FISE-276045 format. One line per 4 residues: their letters; for each residue x, y, z of N, C-alpha, C. Coordinates in nm, 4 decimals. Each point is the difference from the previous one (the first is absolute). Layout:
BEGIN
a = X Y Z X Y Z X Y Z  ...
***
This chain:
BEGIN
mgkr = -0.5097 -4.8440 17.5008 0.0677 -0.0708 -0.1205 0.0581 0.1185 -0.0807  0.1085 -0.0247 -0.0673 0.0455 0.0863 -0.1005 -0.0287 -0.0170 -0.1533  0.0120 0.0972 -0.0519 -0.0390 0.0106 -0.1409 0.0762 -0.1223 -0.0725  -0.0763 -0.0533 -0.0934 0.0888 -0.1120 -0.0978 0.0570 0.0876 -0.1264
rkaa = 0.1184 -0.0431 -0.0201 0.0809 0.0452 -0.1007 -0.0284 -0.0627 -0.1258  -0.0259 0.0576 -0.1197 -0.0252 -0.0695 -0.1047 0.1280 -0.0326 -0.0810  0.0089 -0.1414 -0.0334 0.1298 -0.0486 -0.0550 0.0342 0.0804 -0.1421  0.1115 0.0594 -0.0131 0.0290 0.0564 -0.1315 -0.0360 -0.0694 -0.0884
skps = -0.0874 0.0338 -0.1157 0.0018 -0.0788 -0.1291 0.1102 0.0080 -0.0957  0.0034 -0.1157 -0.0411 0.1013 -0.0261 -0.0998 -0.0398 0.0114 -0.1305  0.0868 0.0516 -0.0811 -0.0685 0.0141 -0.1424 -0.0215 -0.1314 -0.0541  -0.0955 -0.0020 -0.0854 -0.0388 -0.1392 -0.0746 0.0714 -0.0109 -0.1128
rvgs = 0.0653 -0.1391 0.0025 0.0832 -0.0518 -0.1065 -0.0782 -0.0277 -0.1299  -0.1398 -0.0018 0.0141 -0.0957 -0.0487 -0.1055 0.0099 0.1059 -0.0994  0.0298 -0.0209 -0.1324 0.0381 0.0739 -0.1160 0.1105 0.0918 -0.0278  0.0692 -0.0042 0.1378 0.1519 0.0497 -0.0231 0.0853 -0.0859 -0.0648
rake = 0.0901 0.0453 -0.0615 0.1082 -0.0777 -0.0729 0.1108 -0.0353 0.1125  0.0748 -0.1413 -0.0387 0.1080 -0.0200 0.0982 0.1120 0.0930 -0.0322  0.0781 0.0086 0.1020 0.1102 0.0955 -0.0250 0.1079 -0.0590 -0.0918  0.0345 0.0843 -0.1209 0.0740 -0.0328 -0.0846 0.1446 -0.0176 0.0515
pklv = 0.0699 -0.0841 -0.0417 0.1552 -0.0098 0.0418 0.0832 0.1126 -0.0535  0.0941 0.0338 0.0754 0.1004 0.1048 -0.0241 0.0841 -0.0491 -0.1073  0.0809 0.0919 -0.0400 0.1000 -0.0595 -0.1095 0.0976 -0.1061 0.0763  0.0561 0.0378 0.1133 0.0997 -0.0722 0.0787 -0.0555 -0.0229 0.1195
eggn = -0.0082 -0.1322 0.0682 -0.0584 -0.0242 0.1248 0.1032 -0.1018 0.0535  0.0569 0.0156 0.1179 0.0880 -0.0773 0.0742 0.1246 -0.0340 -0.0603  0.0405 0.1056 -0.1132 0.1147 -0.0200 -0.0682 -0.0168 -0.0698 -0.1190  -0.1231 -0.0460 -0.0433 -0.0242 -0.0676 -0.1217 -0.0969 0.0705 -0.0703
pacm = 0.0174 0.0116 -0.1441 -0.0944 0.0766 -0.0870 -0.1336 -0.0756 -0.0245  -0.1147 0.0736 0.0144 -0.1384 -0.0611 -0.0149 -0.0043 -0.0390 -0.1199  -0.0861 -0.1220 -0.0157 -0.0038 -0.0818 -0.1212 -0.1256 0.0816 -0.0874  0.0016 -0.0071 -0.1205 -0.0818 0.0443 -0.1021 -0.1595 -0.0533 0.0341
pppn = -0.0907 0.0730 -0.0009 -0.1409 -0.0723 0.0050 -0.0016 -0.0756 -0.1131  -0.1156 -0.0989 0.0191 -0.0256 -0.0610 -0.1235 -0.0521 0.0773 -0.1293  0.0214 -0.0308 -0.1173 0.0743 -0.1148 -0.0445 0.1526 0.0117 0.0159  0.0650 -0.1044 0.0271 0.1193 -0.0116 0.0322 0.0781 -0.0292 -0.1422
hlvs = 0.0925 0.1071 -0.0436 0.0568 -0.0034 -0.1283 0.1117 -0.0666 0.0038  0.0694 -0.0457 0.1076 0.1168 -0.0632 0.0143 -0.0047 -0.1404 -0.0144  -0.1252 -0.0696 -0.0052 -0.0423 -0.1402 -0.0084 -0.0247 -0.0176 -0.1555  0.0771 -0.1211 -0.0532 -0.0418 -0.0145 -0.1507 -0.1403 -0.0660 -0.0042
vedc = -0.0585 0.0429 -0.1002 -0.1501 -0.0580 -0.0265 0.0078 -0.1572 -0.0310  0.1013 -0.0458 -0.0568 0.0092 -0.1291 -0.0409 0.0681 -0.0866 0.1343  0.0024 0.0637 0.1183 0.0613 -0.0560 0.1150 -0.0678 -0.1371 0.0263  0.0672 -0.0969 -0.0092 -0.0486 -0.1340 0.0393 0.0807 -0.0965 0.0586
ddmd = -0.0291 -0.1120 0.0555 0.0839 -0.0918 0.0737 0.0982 -0.0851 -0.1130  -0.0357 -0.0175 -0.1132 0.0698 -0.0568 -0.1069 0.0502 0.0734 -0.1083  0.1124 0.0746 0.0112 0.0811 0.0660 -0.1028 0.0199 -0.0508 -0.1353  0.0196 -0.1317 0.0215 0.0370 -0.0684 -0.1281 -0.0971 -0.0376 -0.1028
hlgl = -0.1283 0.0159 0.0485 -0.1108 -0.0175 -0.0903 -0.0581 0.1433 -0.0566  0.0713 0.1142 0.0360 -0.0557 0.1200 -0.0676 0.0405 0.0352 -0.1294  0.1094 -0.0654 -0.0488 0.0456 0.0208 -0.1554 0.0682 0.1400 0.0192  0.1169 0.0005 0.0807 0.0725 0.1301 0.0360 0.0742 0.0363 -0.1214
ylrw = 0.0191 -0.0823 -0.1115 0.0616 0.0490 -0.1183 -0.0989 0.0560 -0.0801  -0.1410 -0.0428 0.0194 -0.0791 0.0577 -0.0926 -0.1259 0.1085 0.0567  0.0153 0.0441 0.1184 -0.0664 0.0782 0.0769 -0.0115 0.1536 -0.0722  0.1139 0.0436 -0.0487 0.0173 0.1188 -0.0743 0.1036 -0.0310 -0.0897
plvq = -0.0293 -0.0683 -0.1306 0.0890 -0.0252 -0.0861 0.0718 0.1070 -0.0751  -0.1030 0.1122 -0.0446 0.0612 0.0881 -0.0803 0.1127 0.0954 0.0976  -0.0012 -0.0248 0.1307 0.1215 0.0734 0.0827 0.1362 -0.0420 -0.0654  -0.0051 -0.1105 -0.0393 0.1273 -0.0605 -0.0255 0.0598 0.0312 -0.1462
lmdr = -0.0869 0.0915 -0.0796 0.0465 0.0550 -0.1290 0.1309 0.0805 0.0307  0.0880 -0.0407 -0.1039 0.1224 0.0589 -0.0018 0.0423 0.1015 -0.0899  0.0704 0.1043 0.0091 0.0480 0.1013 -0.1231 0.1333 -0.0158 0.0165  0.0993 0.0119 -0.1018 0.1249 -0.0078 -0.0309 0.0436 0.1449 -0.0040
gede = 0.0705 0.0359 0.1006 0.0521 0.1432 -0.0190 0.1393 0.0164 -0.0521  0.0942 0.1037 0.0041 0.1284 -0.0088 -0.0474 0.0818 -0.0857 0.0564  -0.0033 -0.0120 0.1450 0.0892 -0.0769 0.0752 -0.0549 -0.1212 0.0732  -0.1455 0.0122 0.0075 -0.0448 -0.1033 0.0936 -0.1389 -0.0259 -0.0457
tlgv = -0.0494 -0.1244 0.0547 -0.1507 -0.0185 -0.0474 -0.0621 0.0275 0.1396  -0.1369 0.0912 -0.0174 -0.0671 0.0432 0.0910 -0.1416 -0.0518 0.0012  -0.0691 -0.0069 0.1014 -0.1332 -0.0335 -0.0130 -0.0889 0.1342 -0.0393  -0.0828 -0.0482 -0.0713 -0.0937 0.1221 -0.0542 -0.0842 0.0391 0.1112
fvdt = -0.0554 -0.0847 0.0864 -0.1136 0.0599 0.0906 0.0596 0.0033 0.1412  0.1436 -0.0431 0.0123 0.0513 0.0101 0.1407 0.1174 0.0850 0.0192  -0.0040 0.0942 0.0666 0.1054 0.0825 0.0002 0.1352 -0.0710 0.0775  0.0607 -0.0844 -0.0811 0.0999 -0.1033 0.0624 0.1328 0.0857 0.1052
krhr = 0.0042 0.1210 -0.0653 0.1014 0.0673 0.0757 -0.0456 0.0589 0.1370  -0.1159 0.0306 -0.0124 -0.0460 0.0708 0.1364 -0.0421 -0.1240 0.0992  -0.0364 -0.1083 -0.0416 -0.0400 -0.1076 0.0873 0.1134 -0.0985 0.0063  0.1391 0.0275 -0.0399 0.1145 -0.0527 0.0252 -0.0243 -0.1707 -0.0426
vehc = -0.0564 -0.0192 -0.1262 0.0266 -0.1346 -0.0758 0.0680 0.0093 -0.1037  0.0490 -0.1181 -0.0437 0.0798 0.0114 -0.1249 -0.0869 -0.0649 -0.1135  -0.0948 -0.0828 0.0276 -0.0651 -0.0516 -0.1035 -0.1544 -0.0183 0.0435  -0.0940 0.0094 -0.0975 -0.1294 0.0149 0.0182 -0.0668 -0.1349 0.0769
yqwk = 0.0702 -0.0833 -0.0393 -0.0531 -0.1313 0.0575 0.0096 -0.0085 0.1476  0.1004 0.0689 0.0709 -0.0018 0.0290 0.1249 -0.1225 0.0700 0.0563  -0.0666 0.0540 -0.0807 -0.1252 0.0828 0.0205 -0.1171 -0.0766 -0.0043  -0.0040 -0.1496 -0.0182 -0.1072 -0.0696 -0.0357 -0.1211 -0.0041 0.0664
dhpp = 0.0192 0.0265 0.1181 -0.1197 0.0020 0.1140 -0.0550 0.1251 0.0422  0.0475 0.1061 -0.0937 -0.0420 0.1464 0.0299 -0.0791 0.0588 -0.1240  -0.0922 0.0909 0.0426 -0.0470 0.0558 -0.0975 0.0594 0.1166 -0.0859  -0.0377 0.0577 -0.1121 0.0653 0.0941 -0.0580 0.0321 0.1151 0.0859
twmd = 0.1092 0.0693 -0.0254 0.0408 0.1341 0.1021 -0.0627 0.1193 -0.0411  -0.0350 0.0143 -0.1141 -0.0422 0.1369 -0.0551 -0.1307 -0.0051 -0.0938  -0.0544 -0.1089 -0.0442 -0.1163 -0.0266 -0.0730 -0.0341 -0.1129 -0.0111  -0.1128 -0.0397 -0.0260 -0.0619 -0.1462 -0.0256 -0.0295 -0.0416 -0.1495
phif = 0.1102 -0.0476 -0.0505 -0.0180 -0.0320 -0.1463 -0.1116 -0.0804 -0.0546  -0.0382 -0.0996 0.1273 -0.0963 -0.0788 -0.0457 -0.1401 0.0495 -0.0155  -0.0305 0.1148 0.0657 -0.1225 0.0797 -0.0189 -0.0044 0.0521 -0.1173  0.1268 0.0751 -0.0644 0.0225 0.0732 -0.1231 -0.0374 -0.1112 -0.1210
vdml = 0.0653 -0.1285 0.0241 -0.0127 -0.0724 -0.1156 -0.1522 -0.0547 -0.0082  -0.0574 -0.0053 0.1228 -0.1626 -0.0411 -0.0121 -0.0853 0.1091 -0.0785  0.0457 0.1170 0.0563 -0.0626 0.0986 -0.0958 0.0234 0.0212 -0.1498  0.1339 -0.0416 -0.0198 0.0328 -0.0051 -0.1442 -0.0798 -0.0992 -0.0833
lkde = -0.0002 -0.1217 0.0977 -0.0647 -0.1234 -0.0875 -0.1260 0.0187 -0.0193  -0.0805 0.0774 0.0744 -0.1453 0.0155 -0.0099 -0.0479 0.1087 -0.1184  0.1231 0.0660 -0.0709 -0.0423 0.0991 -0.0913 -0.0083 -0.0873 -0.1425  -0.1006 0.0224 -0.0701 -0.0460 -0.0822 -0.1141 0.1016 0.0348 -0.1053
rvqk = 0.0479 0.1278 -0.0008 0.0834 0.0267 -0.1101 0.1380 -0.1021 0.0028  0.0587 -0.0106 0.1430 0.1105 -0.0839 0.0200 -0.0352 -0.1574 -0.0455  -0.1188 -0.0230 0.0351 -0.0514 -0.1471 -0.0276 -0.0043 -0.0349 -0.1628  -0.0316 0.1188 -0.0785 0.0069 -0.0189 -0.1336 0.1398 -0.0014 -0.0505
vfri = 0.1081 0.0525 0.0594 0.1215 -0.0072 -0.0393 0.0794 -0.1279 0.0113  -0.0589 -0.0477 0.1294 0.0494 -0.1385 0.0541 -0.0446 -0.0957 -0.0995  -0.1354 0.0146 -0.0417 -0.0531 -0.1176 -0.0923 0.1046 -0.0095 -0.1418  -0.0045 0.1299 -0.0449 0.0749 0.0287 -0.1372 0.1410 -0.0794 0.0418
amkk = 0.0488 0.0509 0.1002 0.1494 -0.0526 0.0358 0.0106 -0.1657 -0.0077  -0.1062 -0.0532 0.0433 -0.0084 -0.1612 0.0155 -0.0129 -0.0657 -0.1364  -0.0938 0.0823 -0.0695 0.0261 -0.0439 -0.1501 0.0722 0.0196 -0.0821  0.0896 0.1124 0.0072 0.1179 0.0131 -0.0648 0.1267 -0.0476 0.0387
ndpd = 0.0032 -0.0477 0.1477 0.1098 -0.0707 0.0849 0.0943 0.1427 -0.0045  -0.0457 0.1039 0.0420 0.0928 0.1032 0.0137 0.0380 0.0578 0.1326  0.1287 -0.0305 0.0335 0.0442 0.0242 0.1534 0.0215 0.1573 0.0286  -0.0164 0.0808 -0.1165 0.0287 0.1415 0.0215 -0.1250 0.0732 0.0204
awkr = -0.1047 -0.0601 0.0126 -0.1423 0.0763 0.0018 -0.0008 0.0657 0.1074  0.0653 0.0015 0.1115 0.0098 0.0844 0.1257 0.0124 0.1279 -0.0339  0.0763 0.0319 -0.0895 0.0395 0.1388 -0.0691 -0.1228 0.0747 -0.0470  -0.0937 -0.0812 -0.0434 -0.1268 0.0624 -0.0448 -0.0986 0.0444 0.1006
imgi = 0.0100 -0.0464 0.1407 -0.0822 0.0363 0.0860 0.0662 0.0955 0.1287  0.1061 0.0573 -0.0691 0.0756 0.1104 0.1152 -0.0911 0.1015 0.0150  -0.0495 0.0578 -0.1080 -0.0848 0.1232 -0.0016 -0.1305 -0.0356 0.0919  -0.0464 -0.1190 -0.0192 -0.1143 -0.0288 0.0732 0.0133 -0.0364 0.1656
arev = 0.1321 -0.0459 0.0293 0.0576 -0.0287 0.1313 0.0053 0.1488 0.0651  0.0536 0.0996 -0.0849 0.0204 0.1273 0.0574 -0.1546 0.0577 0.0448  -0.0899 -0.0091 -0.0828 -0.1147 0.0401 0.0295 -0.0701 -0.0512 0.1239  0.0164 -0.1446 0.0119 -0.0568 -0.0686 0.1043 0.0733 0.0315 0.1272
fdeq = 0.1239 0.0278 0.0042 0.0771 0.0439 0.1047 -0.0468 0.1345 0.0601  0.0070 0.1028 -0.1039 -0.0523 0.1302 0.0388 -0.1590 0.0056 0.0429  -0.0810 -0.0739 -0.0664 -0.1492 0.0226 0.0277 -0.0488 -0.0996 0.0935  0.0450 -0.1145 0.0205 -0.0347 -0.0930 0.0945 0.0950 -0.0299 0.1213
ylpy = 0.1000 -0.0443 -0.0374 0.0977 -0.0363 0.1222 0.0344 0.1104 0.0851  0.0351 0.1278 -0.0666 0.0633 0.0887 0.0878 -0.1184 0.0586 0.1076  -0.1309 0.0251 -0.0584 -0.0900 0.0407 0.0740 -0.0333 -0.1144 0.1209  0.0122 -0.1139 -0.0244 -0.0221 -0.1426 0.0913 0.0984 0.0204 0.1049
vmgk = 0.1372 0.0237 -0.0171 0.1127 -0.0084 0.0759 -0.0294 0.1330 0.0987  -0.0163 0.1188 -0.0710 -0.0010 0.1220 0.0865 -0.1511 -0.0287 0.1143  -0.0778 -0.0538 -0.0603 -0.1350 -0.0505 0.1008 0.0467 -0.0784 0.1144  0.0794 -0.0986 -0.0373 0.0444 -0.0848 0.1009 0.0862 0.0392 0.1129
feka = 0.1118 0.0958 -0.0626 0.0716 0.0899 0.0746 -0.0705 0.0826 0.1077  -0.0784 0.0581 -0.0485 -0.1012 0.1029 0.0620 -0.0480 -0.0678 0.1226  -0.0506 -0.1164 -0.0246 -0.0604 -0.0794 0.1214 0.1158 -0.0395 0.0910  0.1025 -0.0430 -0.0489 0.1184 -0.0533 0.0803 0.0929 0.0963 0.0665
ipfl = -0.0169 0.1390 -0.0479 0.0755 0.0923 0.0859 0.0226 0.0060 0.1465  -0.1353 -0.0218 0.0409 -0.0245 0.0173 0.1469 0.0705 -0.1197 0.0723  -0.0219 -0.1192 -0.0612 0.0706 -0.1408 0.0654 0.1557 0.0354 -0.0318  0.0491 0.0527 -0.1087 0.1432 0.0108 -0.0184 0.0717 0.0898 0.0919
tqwa = -0.0861 0.1218 0.0353 0.0716 0.0710 0.0835 -0.0036 -0.0534 0.1565  -0.1103 -0.0803 0.0321 0.0056 -0.0263 0.1231 0.1079 -0.1043 0.0352  0.0344 -0.0848 -0.1125 0.0943 -0.1134 -0.0074 0.1493 0.0705 0.0044  0.0031 0.1176 -0.0667 0.1222 0.0675 0.0223 0.0255 0.0419 0.1180
lrch = -0.0908 0.0786 0.0639 0.0340 0.0368 0.1306 0.0195 -0.1136 0.0963  -0.0558 -0.0775 0.0072 0.0238 -0.1371 0.0891 0.1310 -0.0708 -0.0403  0.0377 0.0156 -0.1403 0.1246 -0.0597 -0.0440 0.1029 0.0812 0.0848  -0.0200 0.1121 -0.0185 0.1151 0.1326 0.0623 -0.0034 -0.0384 0.1459
atke = -0.1346 -0.0248 0.0689 -0.0003 0.0028 0.1475 0.1032 -0.1666 0.0404  -0.0443 -0.0722 -0.0869 0.0819 -0.1321 0.0225 0.1522 0.0138 -0.0146  0.0596 0.0634 -0.1013 0.1347 0.0391 -0.0069 0.0384 0.0696 0.1233  -0.0588 0.1119 0.0450 0.0399 0.0736 0.0962 0.0023 -0.0453 0.1289
tdps = -0.0858 -0.1321 0.0242 -0.0207 -0.0634 0.1248 0.0963 -0.1179 0.0131  0.0659 -0.0222 -0.1132 0.0714 -0.1338 0.0050 0.1328 0.0115 0.0909  -0.0113 -0.1059 0.0952 0.0919 0.0067 0.1287 0.1516 -0.0139 -0.0521  0.0028 -0.0688 -0.1297 0.1610 0.0119 -0.0334 0.0564 0.1117 -0.1061
kpkk = -0.0956 0.0936 -0.0022 0.0614 0.1233 -0.0725 0.0643 0.0821 0.1250  0.1179 0.0496 -0.0400 0.0658 0.0919 0.0897 -0.0751 0.1330 0.0306  0.0018 0.0318 0.1403 -0.0777 0.1127 0.0575 0.0811 0.1494 -0.0500  -0.0828 0.0777 -0.0446 0.0605 0.1331 -0.0257 0.0448 0.0806 0.1318
karr = 0.1023 0.0682 -0.0172 0.0482 0.0712 0.1276 -0.0840 0.1347 0.0044  -0.0355 0.0499 0.1044 -0.0272 0.1168 0.0041 0.0937 0.1201 -0.0026  -0.0566 0.0878 -0.0883 0.0877 0.1228 -0.0130 -0.0082 0.1000 0.1065  0.0981 0.0598 0.0263 0.0107 0.1006 0.1126 0.0209 0.1461 -0.0652
k = -0.0779 0.1018 0.0055 -0.0017 0.1213 -0.0308 0.1056 0.0897 0.0809
***
């Protein structure tokens, strides 16, 4: 009888990570791993009951420019919308005014001005809190936003790369001709 050969041992998959998908596989860009930032947090079956006009009400604040009315928190030119109501189901595009206003309302100095404004029926009382608002913005809101963006940068860069891959692999996109030297 001949010698028995040992079967080649295969590396154990216990404790090893599953193979991460490549950027493009089979002509399609790989999806982002969870959490998936392309799905709305408020995603549900019955969109009529979400209060679409009230989800981000401050996004619809308008500013009258010289020639046109523009959204304060929506870059209407960049997003190709003529009016902020067209942006009713989208969050702010460059800052979250709701968080800033919440921070402002928690300040006791602001509450004091508001109480006096109510007693005097003074619609111009907002001017007296402008200095406080700038302090809250600089000392509370900006550090908050910078911290949030610091955590978001890895997700945003992954999304940007996959967005580019999606555009590059779009079958309707005309192919680039190879240059000859």
